[in-house]
N, C-alpha and C positions, 0 to 999 in steps of 0.2 A: 563420424559417429558409424556404427555398423547398420548396414542396410537392414530394415525392419525392426530393429529397436524401438520399444515404445518405454515411456515415461516410468511403468512399473518395473519394467524390464532394465531400466538404466539403475534404477534407484536398489534393484536388488543385485546387480552385477557392482555396485560400490558397496554392500554391504547391508544394506536397506537402511529403515530409519533407525537412529539412535533410541534412548529410553527417551529421552527431551522431545523426540521430533515428531511432529505432526502429517500423516498423511491427508488430514483432510485439509491441509493448508498448504499445498506445493506450489512453488511460483514456476512460472515456464517463463523466460526471457527468449522471445523469439521475434529477431527483426528490428531490434531496439522498442518491442511494446512488450510490457509485463500481462501475465493471464494467471488466474489461482486456479488450481485445478482442485479435486476431492477425490484423490485416487485409493483411497481405504478400502478393504474388500467389503464393507457396508455401504458402500457407494453406487454399489452397482454399475450401470453405466452411465450414471450421470455424472462421474469425475471423468470421462475420457481415459481411464488407465491404457488403454490400447493407442493413444496419439502416437505416431511414428513421430520421431524426433527427423531433424534435417540439419544438415551441417551446421554449426553455430549457437544452435539453442543451448539454454543455462537452464539447467532446474537445481533447483534451490528447496530441500526439505527444511521448513522453518522449524521453530521450537515452539512449545505448547505457550509460551508467556503471551501474556495479554500485552499487545505493545500496539501503537501507532508510531508513525513519522512524520516528522515535522522540518520543513526546511524554509528558506527564506530570509525574511526581513525577522526574526523572532532572537531573543537572547541568547538561547540555547537550542542549536540545532540537532538534531539524530533521532534515535530510538526513545521513546517516552513511553515508560510502562503505565497501564491501567491502573489504578488502584483497586484491589481485589471487591466485589461487587459494588463497584460505582459505576454507574451511568456516567458517560462523559456527553458533552456538547462541544462545538467548535469552539464556543468561549471559553470553555473549561481548559480546552488543548492547549491554547493559546496562553491562556494564566499560568498551565503547570511549563510552559517552556520558558516562562521567564517574562512573558508581554514582548510588545514591539519593540524595534529598534527603533531610533529615532528617525531612519528614512522610513517605516514601514506604514502599510496603510490599511484599514480593516475596510475598505471598499473591496479589495481584490484579493479574495479568498477562495483558494483553490481547494477542493478534495477529492481524491483519487478513491474510489470505491469498485469493489468488484461488481460487475451486471451480475444479471442471470445465468448470461454464458461464460462468467470467470474470468473476460477480457475486463479490463479496468477502465471505469470510466470516470471521466474528470467532470465536474460540474463546480461553477463560479458561483460563490455569495459574498453577500455584502454585510459583513457585520455591524458594521457602522447601524445599518436599518434596524438591526435587531436590538442595539445598546439605545437607541435614540426613540425608538417607536414602538418596542416588543414584535416584530417583524419575525415570528417562529421560524419561519421557512428559511430564513439566514442564519440560523443556528442549530445545522442537521447535528442529529447524533453522531457520533465519531466510533467506530466500530475498531476492534484489531483487526490489525492490517491496512487499515487505511492510511494513505500518504495525504499530507497538508501542505500546499505550498502557501506561504505568505508572500503576497507581493509587495512592492515599494511604490513612490508615486509614479514611476513609468510603467507605462501600459505593456500590459503581459498578455497574448491572446491564448483561449482556452487549448490550440494545438502547442504552443509553444511550453505552454504549463503542464499539457498531458507528457511532454517529452522530456522536461526536466523533473519532471517526478516517477516516471519509468526510471530515468538513469541514476537518480540520487537512490531509490530504493532498493535498485541494483548495487550499486556502490555499499552502500551501507549491511546490505545483506552479505553480498560476498565478504567482507570485512571481516566478518565474525565468525566467519568458516575456518 
């Protein structure tokens, strides 16, 4: 990087966002962690458009499609389009992905969603508790840009799930460039 280059400056130097690009949903990968930024002119100071870049940063201007990403023990992994006008929950996302693989478990579902600071926060859910007992807090809403890791019978820590999801989203996003 060039010293003093900002996220907005780097996007501008690359020719700016395409017609399908969204400056309200820019991904910054830094040191293995993903962060979403809103660097649109309407964001003002909220989106950190003047955030200085450091060596190794990767910036991805995502398209405006309403998608989520799902990985792990499901039949179809990767990028999934959220049907237009539909609200989606975790159970719906797993169903859209073809359901569990034989080694999958409903008890270890990890959802990565940007927090108020734009940094990706990972939370664990037990979809089995929702399906058996109607526990709504274990069937969260899935938003565009969220990433889901469906666990298997082997235990997965929250930290490991966070690293897996950051790496997987980065890989699938970069493969679409």
